[in-house]
C-alpha positions in Angstrom: 0.0 0.0 0.2 1.4 3.0 -1.2 1.7 6.1 1.5 -0.7 9.3 0.6 3.0 11.6 1.9 6.7 11.3 1.1 8.1 10.4 4.1 11.8 11.4 3.1 10.3 15.1 2.1 12.0 17.3 4.9 15.5 15.3 4.5 14.9 16.0 0.6 14.3 19.5 1.1 17.2 20.3 3.3 19.8 18.2 1.2 20.2 15.3 2.9 18.4 12.8 0.9 20.0 11.0 -2.2 18.8 8.3 -4.6 21.8 5.8 -5.4 21.9 3.3 -8.3 21.5 -0.3 -8.5 23.8 -1.8 -6.3 24.6 -6.0 -5.2 22.0 -5.2 -1.8 19.3 -3.6 -3.6 17.0 -6.8 -2.9 17.9 -7.3 0.9 15.2 -7.5 3.1 14.4 -8.4 6.5 13.7 -11.5 5.6 17.0 -12.1 4.1 18.4 -11.1 6.4 16.9 -13.6 9.1 17.2 -16.2 7.2 20.8 -15.5 6.9 20.8 -15.5 11.0 19.0 -18.2 11.0 21.8 -20.4 8.5 24.2 -18.8 10.5 22.7 -20.1 13.7 22.6 -23.9 12.6 25.5 -24.4 11.3 26.8 -22.8 14.3 25.0 -25.2 16.3 25.7 -28.1 14.4 29.8 -27.2 14.9 29.1 -27.2 18.5 27.1 -30.7 18.6 30.1 -32.1 17.1 32.3 -30.6 19.4 30.1 -31.7 21.9 30.7 -35.5 20.6 33.5 -35.3 20.4 34.1 -34.6 23.7 32.0 -36.9 25.4 33.9 -39.9 23.2 37.3 -38.1 24.5 35.7 -38.0 28.0 34.7 -41.5 27.7 38.3 -42.8 27.0 39.6 -40.7 29.5 37.6 -43.1 31.5 38.2 -45.7 29.8 42.0 -45.6 30.7 41.6 -44.5 34.0 39.4 -47.5 34.4 42.0 -49.9 32.8 44.4 -48.7 35.2 42.6 -49.2 38.1 41.9 -52.7 37.1 46.2 -53.2 36.7 46.7 -51.7 40.4 44.8 -53.7 41.5 46.2 -57.4 40.0 48.9 -56.0 41.1 48.4 -55.6 44.4 46.9 -58.9 44.6 50.1 -60.4 43.3 51.8 -59.0 46.1 49.2 -59.1 48.5 49.4 -55.2 49.1 
């Protein structure tokens, strides 16, 4: 719905308003910006999820190694009656 008045009339009168020629961002609107943000967020969340999985895998491996050390310690103590 077109406006019944020119919202830039004052700026034009003061010489502050300038129309610019076509440019590469002329079709960017709020929907495009939101879409880019959401895409970036999805990529970020995927990276964080992968890091979390890697962290969990590393934690599981650390616990497994600790349990093996404890088992070996018990076996040595059992052999020597400690």
